[in-house]
C-alpha positions as CSV (number, residue, x, y, z in Angstrom):
1,M,101.9,133.4,136.4
2,K,102.6,135.6,133.4
3,K,105.9,133.9,132.9
4,I,104.2,130.5,132.9
5,I,101.6,131.7,130.4
6,T,104.4,133.0,128.2
7,V,106.3,129.8,128.3
8,V,103.1,127.7,127.5
9,I,102.4,130.0,124.5
10,A,106.0,129.8,123.3
11,V,105.9,125.9,123.6
12,L,102.6,125.6,121.7
13,S,103.8,128.0,119.1
14,G,106.9,125.9,118.6
15,L,104.8,122.7,118.3
16,S,102.6,124.3,115.8
17,T,105.4,125.5,113.7
18,F,107.0,122.0,113.9
19,A,103.8,120.4,112.8
20,Q,103.9,122.3,109.5
21,L,106.6,120.4,107.6
22,P,108.6,122.5,105.3
23,D,108.4,121.7,101.5
24,P,111.9,122.1,100.0
25,G,110.3,121.7,96.5
26,F,111.5,120.0,93.4
27,T,112.3,121.6,90.0
28,V,112.6,119.6,86.9
29,D,115.8,120.4,85.1
30,S,118.5,118.8,82.8
31,R,120.0,116.9,85.7
32,T,116.6,115.2,86.5
33,A,115.8,111.4,85.8
34,I,112.9,109.3,86.5
35,V,113.4,106.1,88.5
36,I,110.8,103.3,88.5
37,T,111.0,100.3,90.7
38,D,109.5,96.9,89.9
39,P,107.1,97.6,87.1
40,Q,106.6,93.8,86.9
41,N,103.7,91.4,86.6
42,D,103.9,90.0,90.2
43,F,103.0,93.5,91.4
44,L,100.9,95.1,88.8
45,S,99.1,92.2,87.0
46,P,95.9,90.7,88.4
47,N,97.6,87.4,87.7
48,G,100.7,88.4,89.8
49,V,101.4,86.5,93.0
50,T,100.8,89.7,95.3
51,W,97.7,91.1,93.6
52,G,95.5,89.7,96.4
53,V,97.2,92.2,98.9
54,V,98.2,95.0,96.6
55,G,95.4,95.0,94.0
56,E,93.0,97.2,96.1
57,S,95.7,99.9,96.4
58,V,97.0,99.6,92.8
59,T,93.3,100.0,91.6
60,A,92.5,102.9,93.9
61,N,95.6,104.9,92.8
62,N,95.3,104.1,89.1
63,T,98.9,103.0,89.6
64,V,99.2,101.0,86.3
65,E,97.9,103.9,84.3
66,N,99.9,106.5,86.1
67,L,103.2,104.7,85.6
68,E,102.4,104.6,81.9
69,E,101.9,108.4,82.0
70,L,105.5,108.7,83.4
71,F,106.8,106.5,80.6
72,K,104.9,108.4,78.0
73,I,105.9,112.0,79.2
74,A,109.5,110.7,79.5
75,K,109.6,109.7,75.9
76,K,107.9,112.8,74.7
77,K,110.3,115.1,76.5
78,N,113.4,112.8,76.2
79,I,113.7,112.3,80.0
80,T,115.9,109.5,80.9
81,V,114.2,106.6,82.9
82,F,116.0,104.2,85.1
83,V,114.1,100.9,85.7
84,S,115.3,99.1,88.9
85,P,113.9,95.6,88.7
86,H,113.6,92.7,91.3
87,Y,114.9,89.4,90.2
88,Y,115.5,86.1,92.2
89,F,117.6,83.3,90.7
90,K,118.1,79.8,92.1
91,H,121.0,80.8,94.2
92,D,119.0,83.5,96.0
93,H,116.8,80.7,97.4
94,N,119.7,79.4,99.3
95,W,119.9,82.5,101.7
96,K,120.4,81.7,105.3
97,I,119.4,85.1,106.6
98,E,116.0,86.6,105.6
99,G,113.4,89.0,106.9
100,A,109.7,88.2,107.0
101,L,108.8,89.4,103.5
102,E,112.0,88.1,101.9
103,A,111.0,84.7,103.2
104,L,107.6,85.2,101.8
105,M,108.8,86.3,98.4
106,H,110.9,83.2,98.1
107,K,108.1,80.9,99.3
108,I,105.6,82.2,96.7
109,N,108.4,82.3,93.9
110,M,108.0,86.1,93.4
111,F,110.2,87.6,90.7
112,D,111.8,84.2,90.0
113,R,113.9,83.7,86.9
114,T,115.4,80.5,85.8
115,H,118.9,81.6,84.8
116,V,121.1,84.6,85.2
117,L,122.2,84.9,81.6
118,K,119.3,83.2,79.9
119,T,115.7,84.3,79.5
120,D,114.1,80.8,79.3
121,G,110.6,81.1,80.8
122,F,110.9,84.8,81.5
123,E,108.3,86.1,78.8
124,G,105.0,86.4,80.7
125,S,106.3,85.4,84.1
126,G,105.9,87.2,87.3
127,A,109.4,88.7,86.8
128,D,108.5,90.1,83.3
129,W,107.4,93.7,82.6
130,L,103.7,94.4,82.5
131,D,102.9,94.2,78.8
132,R,101.8,97.7,78.4
133,Y,105.2,99.0,79.5
134,K,107.3,97.0,77.2
135,K,107.2,99.3,74.2
136,Y,108.4,102.1,76.5
137,I,111.1,100.2,78.2
138,E,112.7,99.2,74.9
139,E,113.1,102.8,73.9
140,D,116.6,104.4,74.0
141,N,115.7,106.9,76.8
142,V,115.2,103.9,79.3
143,I,118.0,102.3,81.2
144,V,117.5,99.0,83.1
145,T,119.8,98.6,86.0
146,N,121.1,95.4,87.7
147,P,118.4,93.8,89.9
148,H,118.1,94.9,93.5
149,K,117.9,91.9,95.9
150,V,116.0,93.0,99.0
151,Y,114.2,96.5,98.8
152,G,116.8,99.3,98.3
153,P,119.4,100.0,95.5
154,E,122.3,99.2,97.7
155,S,122.7,95.9,96.0
156,N,122.5,97.2,92.4
157,D,124.1,99.9,90.2
158,L,121.3,102.5,90.2
159,A,123.3,105.2,92.1
160,L,126.4,104.5,89.9
161,Q,124.3,104.8,86.7
162,L,122.7,108.0,87.8
163,R,126.0,109.6,88.8
164,K,127.8,108.4,85.6
165,H,125.0,109.9,83.5
166,G,125.1,113.2,85.3
167,F,121.8,113.1,87.2
168,D,121.3,114.6,90.7
169,N,117.6,114.9,90.8
170,V,115.3,111.9,90.8
171,I,111.5,111.6,90.3
172,L,110.6,108.3,91.9
173,A,107.7,106.0,91.4
174,G,106.9,102.1,91.1
175,M,106.2,99.3,93.3
176,S,105.9,98.7,96.2
177,S,105.4,101.9,98.1
178,N,106.6,100.9,101.5
179,L,109.2,98.5,100.4
180,C,111.3,98.9,97.3
181,T,110.0,102.5,96.5
182,E,110.5,103.8,100.0
183,S,113.8,102.0,100.3
184,H,115.0,103.5,97.1
185,M,114.0,107.0,98.4
186,R,115.8,106.6,101.6
187,D,119.1,105.4,100.1
188,L,119.1,107.9,97.2
189,V,118.5,110.7,99.6
190,E,121.4,109.5,101.9
191,S,123.5,109.2,98.8
192,G,123.1,112.9,98.1
193,F,120.3,113.0,95.5
194,R,117.3,115.3,95.6
195,V,114.3,113.0,95.4
196,S,110.7,113.6,94.7
197,V,108.0,110.9,94.8
198,V,104.9,110.4,92.7
199,K,102.5,109.1,95.3
200,D,99.8,107.9,92.9
201,A,102.3,106.1,90.7
202,T,102.9,103.6,93.4
203,A,100.7,101.3,95.8
204,G,101.1,99.0,98.7
205,A,99.8,96.0,100.5
206,I,96.6,96.3,102.5
207,L,96.2,93.7,105.2
208,P,93.9,93.5,108.3
209,G,95.2,96.4,110.5
210,L,97.9,97.2,108.1
211,N,97.9,99.8,105.3
212,A,101.4,99.8,103.8
213,Y,100.5,102.4,101.3
214,E,99.3,105.0,103.9
215,A,102.4,104.3,106.0
216,S,104.7,105.1,103.0
217,V,103.0,108.2,102.2
218,V,103.8,109.6,105.6
219,N,107.4,108.8,105.1
220,F,107.5,110.2,101.7
221,Q,106.3,113.5,103.1
222,M,108.8,113.5,105.8
223,I,111.9,112.5,103.7
224,A,111.4,113.5,100.1
225,S,112.1,117.0,98.8
226,H,108.5,117.0,97.4
227,V,105.5,114.7,96.8
228,F,103.7,115.0,93.5
229,T,100.6,113.5,92.0
230,T,101.1,112.1,88.5
231,K,99.0,115.0,87.0
232,E,101.3,117.5,88.8
233,I,104.6,115.9,87.7
234,V,103.5,115.4,84.2
235,K,102.8,119.2,83.9
236,E,106.1,120.0,85.5
237,I,107.8,117.8,82.9
238,N,105.7,119.2,80.0
239,D,106.6,122.8,81.1
240,F,110.3,122.0,81.3
241,K,112.4,123.4,78.4
242,K,115.9,122.1,78.0
């Protein structure tokens, strides 16, 4: 009987330990960059095509304001920001293989651009940057990568640009939390980067019986090196001295 009790205690102790996820932590240093996914009208403007499902989460998290705080502190401290945008061109609408949300995005003309090499109709479109971010994205400390095409950066040059500029550590934010943001986190982690996520500088769709934001936060906590609030990471960056 004593042996059984001992085994039960050991098992319960092990489960309790496992339930307490370790926090590897994240330190801002000279090899740290900020990555922001999809800071575009279709996600972040009340006029965007997804506002009806993401607006509640964006508003609750103060996502628009928090992303601006990241742009501001990056400029102040000369931290490099990589913006990974989402664009669809005419040829992308001819895809024969699509997942559920890919099909939806094409159906509602999300992130559509008229031409690969021209910006006709781009200004103020759903694919354009939110107006309040434009002055930051035009700064010298911001690099705009090639567009990603589904959710992750496997289809663009983000990892290449990070490596070529000498960055190993990534502070990740942007839209949408369980899609592009989470997919960027997963791919960057598996590519050998140390990744932290700013959980209130992102947001997700909320549908009947589905809260995409809550689902993503669980995965952020399980996969990233650390999960920050905007206030916390702004303080970390402010305290960093090159």
